[in-house]
C-alpha positions as CSV (number, residue, x, y, z in Angstrom):
1,M,91.6,92.5,109.2
2,D,95.2,92.3,108.0
3,I,97.6,89.4,108.8
4,I,99.4,91.2,111.7
5,Q,96.1,92.0,113.4
6,K,94.8,88.5,112.8
7,L,97.9,86.9,114.3
8,A,97.7,89.2,117.3
9,A,94.0,88.2,117.9
10,E,94.7,84.5,117.4
11,F,97.7,84.4,119.7
12,K,96.2,86.9,122.2
13,V,99.3,89.1,122.1
14,K,99.9,92.8,121.2
15,T,100.0,93.9,117.6
16,S,103.4,95.4,118.2
17,Q,104.7,92.0,119.4
18,V,103.5,90.4,116.1
19,E,104.9,93.2,113.9
20,H,108.3,93.0,115.5
21,T,108.4,89.2,115.4
22,V,107.4,89.1,111.7
23,E,110.1,91.7,110.9
24,L,112.7,89.5,112.7
25,I,111.5,86.4,110.8
26,D,111.6,88.3,107.5
27,E,115.1,89.4,108.2
28,G,116.2,85.7,108.3
29,N,116.6,85.3,112.0
30,T,116.2,81.8,113.4
31,I,113.5,80.9,115.9
32,P,116.0,79.9,118.7
33,F,117.9,83.2,118.3
34,I,114.7,85.3,118.4
35,A,113.3,83.4,121.4
36,R,116.6,83.7,123.4
37,Y,118.1,87.0,122.3
38,R,115.3,89.2,121.1
39,K,112.9,89.0,124.1
40,E,112.5,92.7,124.4
41,V,111.5,92.9,120.7
42,T,109.0,90.0,120.9
43,G,107.8,90.7,124.4
44,G,109.2,87.4,125.7
45,L,107.4,85.1,123.3
46,T,108.6,81.4,123.8
47,D,110.1,79.3,121.1
48,V,106.9,77.2,121.0
49,I,104.7,80.3,120.3
50,L,107.2,81.6,117.8
51,R,107.2,78.3,115.9
52,D,103.4,78.3,115.8
53,M,103.2,81.9,114.8
54,D,105.8,81.4,112.0
55,E,103.8,78.4,110.7
56,R,100.5,80.4,110.8
57,L,102.2,83.4,109.2
58,R,103.2,81.2,106.2
59,Y,99.6,79.9,105.9
60,L,98.0,83.3,106.0
61,R,100.5,84.7,103.4
62,N,99.8,81.7,101.1
63,L,96.1,82.4,101.6
64,Q,96.5,86.0,100.7
65,E,98.5,85.1,97.6
66,R,95.9,82.6,96.5
67,K,93.1,85.2,97.0
68,E,94.9,87.7,94.8
69,E,95.6,85.1,92.1
70,V,91.9,83.9,92.1
71,I,90.7,87.5,91.9
72,R,93.0,88.1,88.9
73,L,92.0,84.9,87.1
74,I,88.2,85.7,87.5
75,E,88.8,89.3,86.4
76,E,90.6,88.1,83.3
77,Q,87.4,86.2,82.4
78,G,85.4,89.5,82.8
79,K,83.2,87.8,85.5
80,L,84.4,89.4,88.7
81,T,81.7,91.3,90.5
82,D,82.1,93.5,93.6
83,D,80.2,91.1,95.8
84,L,82.3,88.1,94.6
85,K,85.5,90.1,95.3
86,I,84.4,90.9,98.8
87,E,83.5,87.2,99.4
88,I,87.0,86.1,98.3
89,E,88.7,88.8,100.3
90,K,86.6,87.8,103.4
91,A,87.6,84.1,103.1
92,E,89.5,82.8,106.1
93,V,90.6,79.4,104.8
94,L,91.9,78.1,101.5
95,Q,89.0,75.8,101.1
96,R,86.6,78.7,100.9
97,V,88.7,80.5,98.3
98,E,88.7,77.3,96.1
99,D,84.9,76.9,96.6
100,L,84.4,80.5,95.3
101,Y,86.7,79.9,92.4
102,K,85.3,76.5,91.4
103,P,82.5,77.9,89.0
104,F,85.1,79.9,87.1
105,K,87.8,77.2,87.0
106,Q,88.7,75.9,83.5
107,K,87.5,72.2,83.5
108,K,88.1,69.3,81.1
109,A,85.1,68.5,78.9
110,T,82.1,67.6,81.1
111,R,78.5,66.7,80.4
112,A,77.5,70.3,81.3
113,S,80.2,71.9,79.0
114,K,79.1,69.6,76.1
115,A,75.4,70.6,76.7
116,K,76.4,74.3,76.6
117,E,78.2,73.7,73.3
118,K,74.9,72.3,72.0
119,G,73.1,75.6,72.9
120,L,71.2,74.2,75.8
121,E,72.2,76.8,78.4
122,P,69.1,79.1,77.8
123,L,66.8,76.0,78.4
124,A,68.7,75.3,81.6
125,M,68.1,78.9,82.7
126,I,64.3,78.6,81.9
127,M,64.1,75.5,84.0
128,F,66.2,76.9,86.9
129,A,64.0,80.1,87.0
130,Q,61.0,77.9,87.8
131,L,58.5,80.5,86.4
132,K,56.7,78.2,84.0
133,T,53.6,76.6,85.5
134,E,51.5,75.8,82.4
135,G,52.1,73.0,79.9
136,I,54.8,70.3,80.0
137,P,58.6,70.5,80.0
138,E,58.8,69.0,76.5
139,D,56.9,72.0,75.1
140,Y,59.8,74.3,76.0
141,A,62.5,71.8,75.1
142,E,61.1,71.4,71.5
143,A,62.7,74.8,70.5
144,F,66.2,73.4,71.4
145,V,66.0,70.3,69.3
146,N,68.9,70.5,66.7
147,P,70.1,67.3,65.0
148,E,73.1,69.2,63.7
149,K,74.3,69.6,67.3
150,E,73.2,66.1,68.2
151,V,70.1,67.1,70.1
152,N,67.5,64.9,68.4
153,T,64.6,64.9,70.8
154,P,63.1,67.2,73.5
155,K,64.1,64.5,76.1
156,E,67.8,64.9,75.0
157,A,67.5,68.7,75.3
158,L,66.0,68.4,78.8
159,Q,68.8,66.0,79.8
160,G,71.5,68.4,78.6
161,A,69.8,71.3,80.5
162,M,69.7,69.1,83.6
163,D,73.4,68.4,83.3
164,I,74.1,72.1,83.2
165,I,72.0,72.7,86.3
166,A,73.6,69.8,88.1
167,E,77.0,71.3,87.6
168,M,75.7,74.7,88.7
169,I,74.5,73.1,91.9
170,A,77.8,71.2,92.5
171,D,79.8,74.4,91.8
172,D,77.7,76.7,94.1
173,P,80.0,77.6,97.0
174,E,77.2,78.1,99.5
175,I,75.6,74.8,98.8
176,T,78.9,73.0,98.8
177,K,79.7,74.6,102.2
178,E,76.4,73.5,103.7
179,V,76.6,69.9,102.3
180,R,80.2,69.6,103.6
181,E,79.1,70.8,107.1
182,K,76.1,68.5,107.2
183,T,78.2,65.5,106.1
184,F,80.7,66.2,108.8
185,E,78.1,66.8,111.5
186,S,75.9,63.8,110.7
187,G,78.0,61.4,108.6
188,A,79.8,58.3,109.7
189,I,83.0,56.5,108.6
190,V,82.0,52.9,107.9
191,T,84.6,50.0,107.7
192,E,84.3,46.4,106.8
193,A,86.7,43.5,106.2
194,S,88.1,42.8,102.7
195,D,88.1,39.2,103.8
196,P,86.0,38.6,107.0
197,E,87.6,35.1,107.5
198,E,91.1,36.5,107.7
199,K,92.6,37.1,111.1
200,T,94.4,40.5,111.2
201,V,95.2,43.3,113.7
202,Y,92.2,45.2,112.2
203,E,89.5,42.9,113.4
204,M,87.9,45.6,115.6
205,Y,87.2,47.5,112.3
206,Y,85.6,44.5,110.4
207,D,82.1,45.8,110.9
208,R,82.2,49.3,112.5
209,S,80.6,52.7,112.1
210,E,81.7,55.8,113.8
211,A,80.7,59.4,113.6
212,L,83.0,61.6,111.5
213,S,82.8,64.3,114.0
214,K,83.8,62.0,116.9
215,I,86.3,59.4,115.6
216,P,89.6,59.7,117.5
217,N,92.7,60.5,115.5
218,H,94.5,57.2,116.2
219,R,91.6,55.2,114.8
220,V,91.6,57.3,111.6
221,L,95.3,56.4,111.1
222,A,94.6,52.7,111.9
223,I,91.8,52.6,109.4
224,N,93.9,54.4,106.7
225,R,96.7,51.8,107.3
226,G,94.2,48.9,107.1
227,E,92.8,50.2,103.8
228,K,96.3,50.7,102.4
229,E,97.1,47.1,103.3
230,K,93.9,46.0,101.6
231,K,92.5,44.5,104.8
232,L,89.7,47.0,105.1
233,K,87.1,48.7,102.9
234,V,86.2,52.2,104.0
235,K,83.4,54.6,103.0
236,V,81.6,57.6,104.3
237,N,77.9,57.2,104.9
238,V,75.4,60.1,105.3
239,N,71.6,60.3,105.2
240,V,71.1,61.1,101.5
241,D,67.5,62.3,102.1
242,D,68.8,64.9,104.5
243,I,71.3,66.2,102.0
244,H,68.7,66.3,99.2
245,D,66.4,68.3,101.5
246,L,69.2,70.7,102.3
247,I,70.0,71.3,98.6
248,E,66.3,71.6,97.7
249,R,65.9,74.5,100.2
250,S,68.5,76.4,98.2
251,I,67.3,75.4,94.7
252,I,63.5,74.9,94.8
253,K,61.6,78.2,94.6
254,N,58.3,77.1,93.1
255,E,56.8,73.6,93.6
256,K,54.1,74.4,91.1
257,S,56.8,74.8,88.3
258,I,56.4,72.3,85.5
259,F,60.1,71.6,86.0
260,F,59.7,70.6,89.7
261,D,60.1,66.9,89.3
262,L,63.0,67.3,86.8
263,L,64.8,69.6,89.3
264,L,64.4,67.0,92.1
265,E,66.0,64.5,89.8
266,T,68.8,66.9,88.9
267,I,69.5,67.6,92.6
268,S,69.8,63.8,93.2
269,D,72.2,63.5,90.2
270,A,74.2,66.6,91.2
271,Y,74.8,65.2,94.7
272,K,75.4,61.5,93.7
273,R,77.5,62.1,90.6
274,L,79.3,65.4,91.3
275,M,79.3,66.2,95.0
276,A,79.3,63.0,97.1
277,P,82.6,61.6,95.7
278,S,84.5,64.8,96.2
279,I,83.0,65.5,99.6
280,E,83.8,61.9,100.7
281,R,87.4,62.5,99.6
282,E,87.4,65.8,101.5
283,M,86.0,64.2,104.7
284,R,88.7,61.5,104.5
285,N,91.4,64.1,103.9
286,L,90.1,66.3,106.7
287,L,90.2,63.5,109.2
288,T,93.6,62.4,107.9
289,E,95.1,65.9,108.1
290,R,93.7,66.4,111.6
291,A,95.0,63.0,112.7
292,E,98.4,63.6,111.1
293,A,98.7,67.0,112.7
294,E,98.0,65.5,116.1
295,A,100.3,62.5,115.5
296,V,103.1,64.9,114.5
297,K,102.5,66.9,117.6
298,I,102.7,63.8,119.8
299,F,105.9,62.7,118.0
300,A,107.4,66.2,118.5
301,K,106.5,66.3,122.2
302,N,107.8,62.7,122.8
303,T,111.0,63.4,120.9
304,E,111.6,66.6,122.9
305,S,111.1,64.6,126.1
306,L,113.5,61.9,124.9
307,L,116.2,64.5,123.8
308,M,115.9,66.3,127.1
309,V,116.5,63.3,129.3
310,P,119.3,64.3,131.7
311,P,122.8,63.1,130.8
312,V,124.6,60.7,133.1
313,K,128.0,62.3,133.3
314,G,131.3,61.1,134.6
315,K,130.4,57.4,134.6
316,K,132.2,54.5,133.0
317,V,129.7,52.4,131.0
318,I,129.5,48.9,129.7
319,S,127.0,48.9,126.9
320,I,125.3,45.8,125.6
321,D,123.3,45.5,122.3
322,P,121.4,42.3,122.9
323,G,120.8,39.5,120.3
324,Y,120.2,35.8,119.9
325,R,122.0,34.0,117.1
326,T,124.7,36.6,116.4
327,G,125.3,37.2,120.1
328,C,125.3,40.4,122.2
329,K,127.7,43.1,121.2
330,V,129.5,44.8,124.1
331,A,131.3,48.1,124.2
332,V,133.2,49.7,127.1
333,L,133.2,53.5,127.3
334,D,135.2,55.8,129.6
335,E,133.6,58.8,131.3
336,T,133.9,60.9,128.1
337,G,132.3,58.3,125.9
338,K,135.6,57.1,124.3
339,L,135.6,53.5,123.2
340,K,138.0,51.4,125.4
341,A,137.2,47.9,124.3
342,Y,134.6,45.8,122.6
343,A,133.6,42.1,122.4
344,T,130.7,39.7,121.6
345,I,129.1,37.4,124.2
346,Y,126.6,34.6,123.7
347,P,124.5,34.4,126.9
348,T,121.2,33.8,125.0
349,Q,119.8,31.2,122.7
350,P,121.0,29.2,120.8
351,K,124.4,29.0,122.6
352,N,123.2,30.0,126.1
353,D,126.9,30.5,127.1
354,V,126.1,32.4,130.4
355,A,129.4,31.4,132.0
356,G,131.4,32.7,129.0
357,A,129.5,35.9,129.1
358,E,130.0,36.4,132.8
359,A,133.7,35.8,132.4
360,A,134.0,38.3,129.6
361,L,132.1,41.0,131.6
362,K,134.2,40.3,134.7
363,K,137.4,40.8,132.7
364,M,136.1,44.1,131.4
365,V,134.9,45.4,134.8
366,E,138.2,44.5,136.4
367,K,140.4,46.0,133.6
368,Y,138.4,49.2,132.8
369,G,136.0,49.6,135.8
370,A,132.3,50.2,135.3
371,D,129.7,52.3,137.1
372,I,126.7,51.4,135.0
373,I,125.8,48.6,132.5
374,V,123.4,49.6,129.7
375,V,121.2,47.1,128.0
376,G,119.3,47.9,124.7
377,N,115.6,47.3,124.8
378,G,115.3,45.3,121.6
379,T,115.4,41.6,120.7
380,A,116.7,39.4,123.6
381,S,116.7,42.5,126.0
382,R,115.1,40.9,129.0
383,E,117.1,37.6,128.8
384,T,120.3,39.7,128.6
385,E,119.0,41.9,131.5
386,E,118.6,38.8,133.6
387,V,122.1,37.7,132.9
388,V,123.4,41.2,133.8
389,A,121.4,41.3,137.1
390,N,122.6,37.9,138.2
391,F,126.2,38.8,137.2
392,I,126.2,41.9,139.4
393,K,124.6,40.1,142.3
394,K,126.9,37.0,142.1
395,N,130.1,39.2,142.1
396,G,128.8,41.7,144.7
397,Y,129.7,44.6,142.4
398,D,128.6,48.1,143.2
399,I,127.2,48.5,139.7
400,Q,123.7,49.4,138.5
401,Y,122.1,48.7,135.2
402,T,119.5,50.4,133.1
403,I,117.5,49.7,129.9
404,V,118.0,52.2,127.1
405,N,115.6,52.7,124.1
406,E,117.5,51.5,121.1
407,A,115.2,52.9,118.4
408,G,117.2,54.1,115.5
409,A,120.5,52.7,116.8
410,S,120.8,50.3,113.8
411,V,120.0,53.3,111.5
412,Y,122.8,55.3,112.9
413,S,125.3,52.4,113.1
414,A,124.8,51.6,109.3
415,S,124.9,55.3,108.3
416,K,127.5,57.2,106.4
417,L,128.0,59.4,109.4
418,A,128.8,56.4,111.7
419,A,131.2,55.1,109.0
420,E,133.0,58.4,108.9
421,E,133.2,58.6,112.7
422,Y,134.4,55.0,113.2
423,P,135.7,53.6,109.9
424,N,137.5,50.7,111.6
425,L,134.5,49.4,113.6
426,D,131.8,47.1,112.4
427,V,128.2,48.1,112.3
428,T,127.2,46.1,115.4
429,T,129.9,47.6,117.6
430,R,129.0,51.1,116.6
431,G,125.4,50.3,117.6
432,A,126.5,49.0,121.1
433,M,128.7,52.1,121.6
434,S,125.8,54.4,120.5
435,L,123.5,52.9,123.2
436,G,126.1,53.6,125.9
437,R,126.5,57.2,124.7
438,R,122.7,57.6,124.7
439,L,122.9,57.3,128.5
440,Q,126.0,59.5,128.9
441,D,124.6,62.3,126.8
442,P,121.2,61.5,125.0
443,L,121.0,64.8,123.1
444,A,124.5,64.6,121.6
445,E,124.0,61.0,120.5
446,L,120.4,61.2,119.3
447,V,121.1,64.1,117.0
448,K,123.1,61.7,114.8
449,I,119.9,59.9,113.9
450,D,117.1,61.0,111.6
451,P,114.5,62.1,114.2
452,K,111.9,60.0,112.5
453,S,113.9,56.9,113.4
454,I,113.8,57.6,117.1
455,G,110.3,56.1,116.9
456,V,108.3,57.7,119.8
457,G,104.7,57.9,118.7
458,Q,102.5,56.0,116.3
459,Y,102.1,55.4,112.6
460,Q,105.3,57.3,111.7
461,H,105.5,55.7,108.3
462,D,101.8,56.4,107.5
463,I,101.7,60.1,108.0
464,N,102.9,63.0,105.9
465,Q,106.6,62.6,105.9
466,K,107.4,66.2,105.0
467,L,105.2,67.5,107.9
468,L,106.8,65.0,110.3
469,E,110.3,65.8,109.3
470,G,109.8,69.5,109.5
471,A,108.3,69.3,113.0
472,L,110.9,66.9,114.4
473,T,113.8,69.0,112.9
474,N,112.3,72.0,114.7
475,V,112.1,70.1,118.0
476,V,115.7,68.9,117.7
477,E,116.9,72.5,116.8
478,D,115.0,73.9,119.8
479,C,116.4,71.3,122.2
480,V,120.0,71.7,121.0
481,N,119.9,75.5,121.3
482,R,118.1,75.4,124.6
483,V,121.0,73.3,126.1
484,G,123.8,74.8,124.1
485,V,126.9,72.9,122.9
486,D,130.6,72.8,123.7
487,L,132.3,74.3,120.7
488,N,135.5,72.2,121.3
489,T,133.9,68.8,121.6
490,A,130.6,68.9,119.6
491,S,130.2,66.6,116.6
492,P,129.2,68.1,113.2
493,S,125.7,66.5,113.7
494,L,125.2,68.4,117.0
495,L,126.7,71.7,115.6
496,S,124.4,71.5,112.5
497,Y,121.3,72.1,114.7
498,I,122.7,75.3,116.2
499,A,120.9,78.4,114.9
500,G,122.5,79.8,111.8
501,I,124.7,76.7,111.2
502,N,124.1,74.1,108.5
503,M,126.0,70.8,108.0
504,G,128.5,72.4,105.7
505,I,129.5,75.1,108.2
506,A,129.4,72.5,111.0
507,K,132.0,70.4,109.2
508,N,134.1,73.5,108.6
509,I,134.0,74.3,112.3
510,V,135.3,70.8,113.1
511,A,138.0,71.1,110.3
512,Y,139.1,74.4,111.8
513,R,139.3,72.9,115.2
514,E,141.4,69.9,114.0
515,E,143.7,72.2,112.1
516,N,144.2,75.0,114.6
517,G,143.5,73.3,117.9
518,K,140.8,74.2,120.4
519,F,138.8,77.5,120.1
520,T,139.9,79.9,122.8
521,N,137.3,82.6,122.1
522,R,134.0,83.0,120.2
523,K,135.5,85.6,117.8
524,Q,137.6,82.8,116.2
525,L,134.4,81.5,114.7
526,M,134.6,84.4,112.2
527,K,137.7,82.7,110.8
528,V,135.7,79.5,109.9
529,S,135.1,79.2,106.2
530,K,131.5,80.3,105.1
531,L,130.6,81.5,108.7
532,G,129.9,85.1,108.1
533,E,128.7,87.9,110.4
534,K,125.0,87.0,110.1
535,A,125.7,83.3,111.0
536,F,128.0,84.4,113.9
537,N,125.2,86.6,115.3
538,Q,122.7,83.7,115.2
539,C,125.0,81.0,116.6
540,A,127.5,82.6,118.9
541,G,125.4,82.6,122.1
542,F,124.6,78.9,121.8
543,L,128.3,77.8,121.4
544,R,130.2,77.5,124.6
545,I,134.0,77.5,125.3
546,A,134.5,76.0,128.8
547,D,138.1,77.1,129.4
548,G,138.6,80.0,126.9
549,D,140.1,83.4,127.2
550,N,136.8,85.1,128.3
551,P,134.7,83.5,131.1
552,L,131.6,84.9,129.3
553,D,132.3,82.5,126.4
554,A,131.4,79.6,128.7
555,T,127.9,81.1,129.2
556,S,124.8,81.7,127.1
557,V,125.4,85.5,127.2
558,H,125.6,86.7,123.6
559,P,128.7,88.6,122.6
560,E,126.5,91.6,121.7
561,S,125.8,91.9,125.5
562,Y,129.4,91.5,126.7
563,K,129.8,95.2,127.1
564,A,126.8,95.4,129.4
565,A,127.8,92.2,131.3
566,N,131.3,93.5,131.9
567,A,130.0,96.8,133.1
568,M,127.6,95.0,135.5
569,M,130.5,92.9,136.9
570,I,132.6,96.0,137.5
571,K,129.6,97.8,139.1
572,L,128.9,94.9,141.4
573,C,132.6,94.0,142.1
574,V,132.1,90.5,140.6
575,N,135.3,88.7,139.7
576,P,135.0,87.3,136.1
577,E,136.9,84.2,137.2
578,D,134.1,83.4,139.7
579,I,131.8,83.0,136.7
580,R,134.2,80.5,135.2
581,K,134.4,78.6,138.5
582,G,130.6,78.1,138.9
583,G,129.0,81.5,139.2
584,D,128.3,84.1,141.8
585,K,125.2,83.0,143.9
586,T,125.1,86.3,145.7
587,I,124.7,88.5,142.6
588,E,121.0,89.3,143.1
589,E,121.8,90.4,146.7
590,K,124.6,92.7,145.4
591,I,122.1,94.3,142.9
592,K,119.6,95.0,145.7
593,Q,122.3,96.5,147.9
594,T,123.7,98.6,145.1
595,Y,120.4,100.1,143.9
596,K,118.4,100.0,147.2
597,A,115.1,99.9,145.5
598,K,111.9,98.4,147.0
599,S,112.3,95.1,145.2
600,L,114.8,93.1,143.2
601,K,112.6,93.7,140.0
602,E,112.8,97.5,140.5
603,S,116.6,97.3,141.1
604,I,117.1,95.3,137.9
605,S,114.9,97.8,136.1
606,N,117.1,100.7,137.3
607,M,120.3,98.8,136.4
608,A,118.9,98.0,132.9
609,K,118.4,101.7,132.3
610,E,121.9,102.5,133.5
611,L,123.5,99.8,131.3
612,E,121.2,100.7,128.4
613,I,120.0,97.1,128.0
614,G,116.6,95.5,128.0
615,E,115.3,94.2,131.4
616,M,114.6,90.6,130.0
617,T,118.1,90.4,128.6
618,L,119.6,91.7,131.9
619,E,117.6,89.0,133.8
620,D,119.1,86.4,131.5
621,I,122.6,87.7,132.1
622,I,122.0,87.6,135.8
623,G,120.8,84.1,135.6
624,E,124.0,83.1,133.8
625,M,126.2,84.9,136.3
626,K,124.5,82.9,139.1
627,K,124.7,79.6,137.3
628,P,126.7,79.7,134.1
629,A,125.6,77.5,131.2
630,R,122.9,75.9,133.4
631,D,121.6,72.7,131.7
632,P,117.8,72.8,131.5
633,R,117.8,69.0,131.4
634,E,118.5,69.0,135.1
635,D,114.8,69.6,135.7
636,A,113.8,66.4,134.0
637,P,113.2,63.1,136.0
638,P,116.5,61.1,136.5
639,V,117.1,57.8,134.8
640,I,115.9,54.7,136.7
641,F,118.7,52.3,137.6
642,R,118.1,48.7,138.6
643,N,120.2,46.0,140.2
644,D,117.6,43.2,140.1
645,V,115.2,41.8,137.4
646,K,111.6,40.7,137.3
647,S,110.2,38.0,135.1
648,F,106.7,38.2,133.7
649,E,105.7,35.3,136.0
650,D,106.7,37.5,139.0
651,L,103.9,40.0,138.3
652,K,100.7,39.9,140.3
653,I,97.5,41.9,140.2
654,D,97.6,45.0,142.6
655,M,101.4,44.9,142.6
656,E,102.8,48.5,142.8
657,L,105.8,49.3,140.7
658,E,108.0,52.2,139.5
659,G,108.4,52.6,135.8
660,T,109.7,54.8,133.0
661,V,107.4,56.2,130.4
662,R,108.7,54.9,127.0
663,N,106.0,56.2,124.7
664,V,102.9,58.4,124.8
665,V,100.0,57.9,122.3
666,D,96.5,59.2,121.9
667,F,94.9,56.4,124.1
668,G,97.5,56.2,126.9
669,A,101.2,55.6,127.8
670,F,103.5,52.6,127.5
671,V,105.6,52.1,130.7
672,D,108.8,50.1,131.2
673,I,108.2,48.2,134.5
674,G,111.2,45.9,134.2
675,V,109.7,43.0,132.3
676,K,109.9,42.0,128.6
677,N,106.9,44.0,127.3
678,D,106.0,47.6,128.4
679,G,102.7,47.9,130.3
680,L,99.9,50.1,129.1
681,V,98.3,52.9,131.2
682,H,95.1,53.6,129.3
683,I,94.0,57.3,129.4
684,S,91.0,56.3,131.6
685,Q,93.5,55.0,134.2
686,M,95.6,58.1,134.4
687,S,93.5,60.3,136.7
688,D,90.2,60.5,138.5
689,K,89.6,63.8,136.7
690,Y,88.8,64.1,133.0
691,I,91.9,64.5,130.9
692,K,91.9,65.5,127.2
693,H,95.1,63.8,126.3
694,P,97.7,61.6,128.0
695,M,100.3,64.3,127.4
696,D,98.5,66.5,129.9
697,V,99.6,64.0,132.6
698,V,102.9,62.3,131.4
699,S,105.8,62.7,129.1
700,V,108.4,60.3,127.7
701,G,111.2,59.7,130.2
702,D,108.9,60.4,133.3
703,T,109.3,58.1,136.3
704,I,105.9,57.1,137.5
705,K,104.3,54.9,140.1
706,V,101.8,52.4,138.8
707,K,99.7,49.4,139.9
708,I,99.0,46.3,137.9
709,I,95.2,45.9,137.1
710,S,95.3,43.2,134.4
711,I,97.7,40.5,133.1
712,D,97.3,38.6,129.8
713,H,99.8,35.8,130.0
714,E,99.0,34.6,126.5
715,K,99.6,37.9,124.8
716,M,102.2,39.0,127.4
717,K,100.2,42.3,128.0
718,V,100.0,44.2,131.3
719,G,97.4,46.8,132.1
720,L,98.4,49.5,134.6
721,T,96.8,52.3,136.5
722,M,98.2,55.5,138.0
723,K,95.2,55.8,140.3
724,I,97.0,54.5,143.4
């Protein structure tokens, strides 16, 4: 089965869909462009499926290349047989290819290679054949004694032959495969404390054994971290007798052979010395890779949910980055996110200047106005929140407040990018301003931060950084292109995630804008330095011009479809200016009346043929005509605003609350319920039905109703349930 057929079978799609998708990828088209503007070609495959297919395509191509290389290397040794070639070509994973290549791989000097140099391979073959049933092993070994080659006794000859057989067993791909499978099926990962007296966060692993095949991913990562920090000792345990029995079934052909006992000893040595260490490493790597892949998936999904939180537009914001000793940094932003004023207040320890803080906030509200106050969720967050809530209540202001996740804000505020954007502001003021903008437009602000620093997931510093970075970059790219950006206001950071645009071109777009004024049509992009025809084709549909020359430039309709879109508007008597003003909600009715088919779908089909355009593309154009540049973030749950605060002491068992999901992990979800620490909804408390993963039920940013089922005042932990 070739790669195309394999992908079609795995993804349960037509071969033609895969063929065309692979062609588009090989031509250098980006995934967002293919997903949005080549639906006819791919059969409407989503960006998620396309990403997975692209990744799988790379793996299968690497596998194919490795197979060809291994076949060539074995052939050069003159050892390639037809059967071996067939086995290599049949291999479905890289591990199998490497197993088959292992006996032919050039090794450093080993006990077996030294024994072969001493001429002991023929003796090894006599022993391995197990045909001799008369006499004793030393009788046959005598002929191989050769002091010149440092084989002084029959015993030494037999030991050398056993070393050769041990390596043969360890290199046998079928035995290796069986031992690996048996270890995974019946083995256990065993952990113990490096120092049993020391109190650490890893105490649950101080004396623990868990089946390799059943250990959850988050525990694998916790164990890895504990081992790295030298708090845990970790090993893989398996029933050695079972492994010996398994190998014996492959090796022992004649129990009456005079070499029977020596072969049993050799099997034990082959496993203990040559196989067990590498298979233990493989098991640990397998668990780690699986856990990392799952952790990356969770990070990606959580990051997507965070980026797709709806913007709070048209609101004046006072943004507070809380702190103790150095005070709380305050930034005042207008409706567009422009900084109007900033200050530092000291309502928390050690100064506790609540009166001074309230006076400063009052002055800002009365001078600049404010619709919302934003408080970061870091150090001193809840104390600051209490001050804000009392301030609003005391003055009778019609103002709400909300808590914003400040993960990564300090990374951004100290970055080169922040220094370039706001050279005259100090680090802390940039941080406070960034928090306010996260509320006004989360996507536009969060793209300025390395996705790894947003911190939604677990063990982000312990997992494969390249894997994590690639997955999160893809997520950000998909989100930015799904939403689209305003060509005349977007920052270089935001533009750099648009399909076909890198940071260099993004900076050139901004430079062109600053030099020539606003873009008035998409064609002007072709005048931007280093933005050629190919890049234009990839990016144009995702870049919007709100008040340009052509109303279609404000939509996600691609310039390549303008001819069909204009023909459709003429045919249906749609005024292009109506598109600019908010769309034509009656367009589908007009299509039905014009084509008089049995259904809207049939009418669209007839129209697509007439306009010589694909049906899926036409449906997208119609969607844009109805509601131009619709923001998909509108579908997400709205931000929770508060005007009162709860303390930990206010909480009671069975109290029902509304909260925001801040993080989703393997074992549950952390929910902001308005007190200092987020509460935990364990996976077992999410539903009465069995659920495989918390993400099947909740996402970051969701607003959910919960009930308190446990309170630990000492550890400040709250247990929640969604089973209300």
